Phi, psi and omega in degrees: 000134185225129177272125179272129177229163175237182180296345179275347180266079180282151176296144181236161172249127182296121179278343176205168177301136180248121178286138178208178186224141184228136176273132185219155166269141176270136177292140177274353183258315182239127186295334180259013180252133180225160176218152183286137181296329186269317184251355181058028176288135181274139178231144170243146179298138174082359181260134177268128182249151181227146176203182174264159174250135175237136180244136180217166179272166174060047175293139177298123181267013177304135179098345177289148175299159182305316181300310181295323179300311179298315180303310182294321181287321180291324186251018184307310182292318180295316185274348181056058184293133179223168175239148175247112185258311183270134181138178180272115182271139178207167179259148176287316187246138178300317182299326178289319178297319179296315179300315181294317178299314184291344178276351181277140180297337181257025190301333181292339179266355184264144175234167178242127178261137170274125188234173167228145163268112188294151174309133180094349180284149174273139179207159171242147171243131182202215184228138166248135175042246179251019188235150174280141182211175177235154160231129183228163177268001178207143179206152176222126178267114183276317182199161175266127184252339174192000000 
């Protein structure tokens, strides 16, 4: 999963907790243990996690809608399109997280966590596929909502 950003998407510092949503697999062994579908990183409810964020050029635009794909390719040099790969990925909107989860062949095993990007965390806001998203250097999963 790669968050697409442009030169207009500068890194920000959260001035307050930011609510967001994350797609996770539920552990079959421990009820409060979850893991990320792409990187298999383990999460426990209520624990705040920290990592680094890495930004790079030439992010794979596979999965973008046709309009966004053309837009990003035509204006790549002007917009200085980059991808954010490393960091905690999350969705801005619950409805987008639900749509993305339900499009997965393994959707019955996936849950959506309501999370926060804690105050003081560094984050980017950009686009995944057809959805708005964040990548942050810190995240906390508060509860599973569906």
